[in-house]
C-alpha positions as CSV (number, residue, x, y, z in Angstrom):
1,M,114.4,107.9,112.0
2,T,117.5,109.4,113.6
3,I,120.8,108.7,111.9
4,D,124.2,109.6,113.5
5,P,127.0,110.8,111.2
6,R,129.9,109.3,113.1
7,L,130.4,106.4,110.6
8,T,133.6,104.6,111.4
9,A,135.7,102.3,109.2
10,A,135.5,98.7,110.2
11,S,138.2,97.7,112.7
12,P,140.8,95.2,111.3
13,A,140.0,93.1,114.4
14,A,136.3,92.9,113.8
15,P,134.9,89.6,112.5
16,L,133.7,89.6,109.0
17,S,130.0,89.0,109.7
18,E,126.8,90.9,109.3
19,N,127.4,92.4,112.7
20,G,131.0,93.2,111.9
21,L,130.5,96.9,111.4
22,F,128.3,97.2,114.5
23,L,130.9,95.4,116.6
24,A,133.7,97.5,115.1
25,D,131.8,100.7,116.0
26,V,131.1,99.6,119.5
27,W,134.7,98.5,120.1
28,D,136.0,101.8,118.6
29,G,133.5,103.9,120.5
30,L,133.9,102.3,123.9
31,G,137.7,102.3,123.5
32,A,137.7,106.1,122.7
33,S,138.1,108.9,125.1
34,P,135.5,110.2,125.7
35,K,133.4,107.1,125.0
36,V,130.8,107.4,122.2
37,L,128.4,105.1,120.4
38,P,126.7,105.9,117.0
39,A,123.0,106.8,117.4
40,K,122.2,104.9,114.2
41,Y,122.3,101.7,116.3
42,F,119.3,102.9,118.4
43,Y,116.9,101.6,115.8
44,D,116.5,97.8,116.1
45,A,113.0,96.6,116.4
46,A,112.8,97.4,120.1
47,G,114.4,100.8,119.7
48,S,112.1,101.7,116.8
49,A,109.0,100.8,118.8
50,L,110.2,102.9,121.7
51,F,110.9,105.9,119.4
52,E,107.3,105.7,118.1
53,Q,106.2,105.9,121.7
54,I,108.4,109.0,122.2
55,T,106.8,110.8,119.2
56,V,103.4,110.9,121.0
57,L,104.7,111.9,124.5
58,P,103.3,115.2,125.8
59,E,106.9,116.6,126.2
60,Y,108.0,115.6,122.7
61,Y,106.8,118.5,120.5
62,P,108.8,118.0,117.2
63,T,106.6,115.3,115.5
64,R,103.2,116.8,116.2
65,T,104.5,120.4,115.5
66,E,106.0,119.4,112.1
67,L,102.9,117.6,111.1
68,G,100.9,120.7,111.9
69,I,103.1,122.8,109.7
70,L,102.8,120.3,106.8
71,D,99.0,120.4,107.2
72,A,98.7,124.1,107.4
73,R,101.4,125.1,104.8
74,G,101.1,122.1,102.5
75,P,99.7,124.0,99.5
76,E,102.5,126.6,99.8
77,I,105.1,123.9,100.0
78,A,103.6,122.0,97.1
79,A,103.6,125.2,94.9
80,L,107.5,125.3,95.1
81,L,107.9,121.8,93.7
82,P,108.0,121.3,89.9
83,E,104.9,119.9,88.4
84,G,105.4,116.2,87.7
85,A,108.5,115.9,89.9
86,A,109.7,112.7,91.5
87,L,110.1,113.1,95.3
88,V,113.1,111.5,97.0
89,E,112.8,111.1,100.7
90,F,116.1,110.6,102.5
91,G,115.9,108.2,105.4
92,S,112.2,107.7,104.9
93,G,111.3,105.3,107.8
94,S,107.5,105.7,108.4
95,T,105.5,107.4,105.7
96,A,103.3,109.4,108.2
97,K,104.8,112.8,107.3
98,L,104.9,112.0,103.6
99,R,101.2,111.2,103.6
100,R,100.5,114.7,105.0
101,L,102.3,116.2,102.1
102,L,101.0,113.9,99.4
103,R,97.5,115.2,99.7
104,H,98.8,118.5,98.3
105,L,100.8,116.9,95.5
106,P,98.4,115.4,93.0
107,G,100.8,115.9,90.2
108,L,103.7,114.0,91.7
109,S,105.0,111.5,89.2
110,A,106.9,109.2,91.6
111,Y,108.1,108.7,95.2
112,L,111.5,107.3,95.9
113,P,112.0,106.4,99.6
114,V,115.6,105.9,100.6
115,D,116.6,103.9,103.7
116,V,119.2,101.4,104.8
117,S,116.6,99.0,106.2
118,G,115.4,97.2,103.1
119,E,112.7,95.0,104.7
120,F,111.0,97.9,106.5
121,L,111.4,100.1,103.3
122,R,109.6,97.5,101.1
123,E,106.9,97.0,103.7
124,Q,106.2,100.7,103.8
125,A,106.3,101.0,100.0
126,G,103.7,98.2,99.7
127,L,101.4,100.0,102.1
128,L,101.8,103.3,100.3
129,R,101.0,101.6,96.9
130,G,97.8,100.2,98.3
131,D,96.7,103.6,99.5
132,F,98.0,105.6,96.4
133,P,97.6,103.2,93.5
134,D,98.3,105.9,90.9
135,L,101.6,106.9,92.4
136,A,104.8,105.1,91.2
137,V,106.7,104.0,94.3
138,E,110.4,103.0,93.8
139,P,112.2,102.2,97.0
140,V,116.0,102.6,97.1
141,V,118.0,100.6,99.7
142,A,121.0,102.8,100.4
143,D,122.8,104.8,103.1
144,F,121.6,108.3,102.3
145,T,124.6,109.9,104.0
146,R,126.7,108.8,101.1
147,P,126.2,109.3,97.3
148,F,124.0,106.6,95.7
149,A,122.5,106.0,92.3
150,L,118.8,106.6,91.6
151,P,116.8,103.9,89.8
152,E,117.2,103.8,86.0
153,G,115.1,106.3,84.3
154,F,115.2,109.0,87.0
155,E,118.5,110.6,86.1
156,N,116.9,113.3,83.9
157,R,113.6,113.7,85.7
158,A,112.6,116.8,87.7
159,L,113.5,115.9,91.3
160,A,112.6,117.2,94.7
161,G,113.9,116.1,98.1
162,F,112.2,115.5,101.5
163,F,114.1,115.3,104.7
164,P,111.7,115.8,107.6
165,G,112.0,115.2,111.4
166,S,115.0,117.4,112.0
167,T,117.3,114.5,111.4
168,I,119.7,117.1,110.1
169,G,120.2,118.0,113.7
170,N,121.9,114.7,114.5
171,F,124.9,115.7,112.4
172,E,127.8,117.9,113.4
173,P,127.4,121.2,111.5
174,G,130.3,120.4,109.1
175,E,128.8,116.9,108.5
176,A,125.4,118.5,108.0
177,A,126.7,120.8,105.3
178,R,128.4,117.9,103.6
179,L,125.1,115.9,103.8
180,L,123.2,118.7,102.2
181,D,125.8,118.8,99.5
182,V,125.3,115.0,98.9
183,F,121.6,115.6,98.6
184,G,122.3,118.4,96.1
185,R,124.5,116.2,93.9
186,I,121.9,113.5,93.8
187,L,119.0,115.8,93.1
188,G,120.8,118.1,90.7
189,P,120.8,121.9,90.0
190,G,117.5,123.6,90.4
191,A,116.0,120.9,92.7
192,T,113.9,121.8,95.7
193,L,114.5,120.3,99.1
194,V,111.9,120.3,101.9
195,L,113.7,120.2,105.2
196,G,112.4,119.9,108.8
197,V,114.5,121.7,111.4
198,D,114.1,122.0,115.1
199,L,114.6,125.5,116.6
200,V,116.5,126.9,119.5
201,K,114.1,127.5,122.4
202,D,113.8,127.6,126.2
203,R,116.1,125.1,127.9
204,S,113.3,123.6,130.0
205,V,111.3,122.7,126.9
206,L,114.2,121.2,125.1
207,E,115.4,119.1,128.0
208,A,111.9,117.8,128.8
209,A,111.6,116.6,125.2
210,Y,114.6,114.3,125.7
211,D,114.1,113.3,129.3
212,D,110.3,112.7,129.7
213,A,108.6,112.0,133.0
214,A,107.5,108.5,131.9
215,G,111.1,107.4,131.2
216,V,110.5,106.3,127.6
217,T,113.5,108.3,126.3
218,A,115.6,106.8,129.0
219,A,114.5,103.3,128.0
220,F,115.2,104.2,124.3
221,N,118.8,105.3,125.2
222,L,119.4,102.2,127.5
223,N,118.1,99.9,124.8
224,L,121.3,100.5,123.0
225,L,123.1,98.5,125.8
226,H,120.4,95.8,125.6
227,R,121.0,95.5,121.9
228,I,124.8,95.1,122.4
229,N,124.1,92.3,124.8
230,R,121.6,90.6,122.4
231,E,123.6,90.9,119.2
232,L,127.3,91.2,120.2
233,D,127.6,88.8,123.1
234,G,127.8,91.8,125.4
235,E,128.1,91.6,129.2
236,I,126.8,94.9,130.3
237,D,124.4,95.6,133.1
238,P,122.0,98.3,131.8
239,D,120.9,99.0,135.4
240,A,124.5,100.2,136.1
241,F,124.0,103.1,133.7
242,A,121.7,106.2,133.9
243,H,120.1,108.2,131.1
244,R,121.2,111.9,131.0
245,A,120.0,114.5,128.5
246,F,120.9,118.2,128.6
247,F,121.1,121.3,126.4
248,N,124.7,122.3,125.6
249,E,124.1,126.0,125.0
250,A,127.6,126.8,123.7
251,A,127.2,124.1,121.0
252,S,123.4,124.7,120.5
253,R,122.7,121.0,120.9
254,I,120.9,118.5,123.1
255,E,123.3,115.8,124.2
256,M,122.3,112.3,125.3
257,H,124.6,110.2,127.5
258,L,124.6,106.9,129.4
259,V,126.4,107.6,132.7
260,S,128.1,104.9,134.6
261,R,126.6,104.7,138.2
262,R,129.8,103.2,139.6
263,A,133.3,102.1,138.7
264,Q,132.9,99.0,136.6
265,S,134.2,96.9,133.7
266,V,132.1,95.6,130.9
267,R,132.8,93.1,128.1
268,V,131.7,93.0,124.5
269,A,132.5,90.0,122.3
270,G,135.3,89.1,124.8
271,R,136.9,92.6,124.9
272,G,136.8,94.5,128.2
273,F,136.3,98.2,128.8
274,A,136.7,100.0,132.1
275,F,134.4,102.8,133.3
276,A,135.0,105.3,136.2
277,E,132.0,106.3,138.3
278,G,130.3,109.1,136.5
279,E,132.0,108.4,133.1
280,S,129.6,108.5,130.2
281,I,129.0,107.1,126.8
282,H,127.9,110.0,124.4
283,T,125.1,108.4,122.4
284,E,123.4,111.3,120.5
285,N,123.5,115.0,119.6
286,S,120.5,116.9,118.4
287,Y,121.6,120.4,117.1
288,K,119.0,123.2,117.3
289,Y,119.1,126.1,114.8
290,T,117.7,129.5,114.3
291,L,116.1,130.3,110.9
292,D,119.2,132.4,110.0
293,S,121.8,129.8,111.1
294,L,120.0,127.1,109.1
295,R,120.0,129.4,106.0
296,A,123.7,130.0,106.5
297,L,124.4,126.3,106.8
298,A,122.3,125.6,103.6
299,A,124.2,128.3,101.7
300,R,127.5,126.7,102.6
301,A,126.3,123.5,100.9
302,G,125.0,125.2,97.8
303,W,121.3,125.7,98.7
304,A,119.4,129.0,98.6
305,S,116.5,129.6,100.9
306,L,113.1,129.9,99.2
307,E,110.8,130.0,102.2
308,A,110.6,128.9,105.9
309,W,107.5,128.2,107.9
310,T,107.1,127.8,111.7
311,D,104.4,127.1,114.1
312,R,102.9,130.0,116.0
313,N,105.1,129.2,119.1
314,G,108.3,129.1,117.1
315,L,109.1,125.5,118.2
316,F,109.9,124.0,114.8
317,S,110.5,125.0,111.2
318,V,110.1,123.6,107.7
319,H,112.3,125.0,105.0
320,A,112.1,125.0,101.2
321,L,115.6,125.2,99.7
322,R,116.6,125.5,96.0
323,R,119.8,123.9,94.7
324,E,122.0,126.5,93.1
325,G,124.0,126.1,89.9
């Protein structure tokens, strides 16, 4: 699952309810200039279902390409993890990629999936225990973008980390470096991190992956407005907004926006926000790296590169990093 780093403090005006932080982020984002909404709110039940559809689209290469690398290079990746290690997956979501790696890790002592969605996390953990009864599975409900405590008994274990899917690309480079440092502080000196990273490539390939012919990514982006209407008493016409995705070459990132088709006003929980025609809400960034730029980013955060693997077309990469000092 994709997580956006732009976590904002709750607005003093936001109600103290389970949707309080969501509302505060929406109010803050729609009141900002330029307007922005955190991509972490893409993933309600409808959004998660749409994202699963995206992963199998012909234009969307990252998922199938990363799975292919894990299949082909699994033994080499496994050889860099300590025997008997416990594997911590940050933002685990579905276990599809983990399962590709597990077949190469018979000596793994435990698996610790970390995610903010406790119900989904426990459901996936139960399925994994059924399929791998000899593997200790200890789910951790936490926001992986911030330091968190591991379950009791794991503090002094050999640890490795797993962060697939190029979720690192959803963070501004400075935030990405800080996130990698958080991982290092949790895993400890000498730990290995297996990291999926999308690569810079031809603009047409990148933009098609985020603006597919079937319109699934557009529906995924627009679902954010539907969610605001459902959960926050929003009065927004999603048909009055258009999905736009493009590669910002200077920043080396794909940007997703919701563009207002006309001058209009919308309301969320009683508060109004004005849009000019063509004004957009910036909903997601997805940074693309070269092998060297990713290694440099990792080094800033205290990680040394052990190895990197790509597919034969150079679309995607999987990195093994070692925590220094």
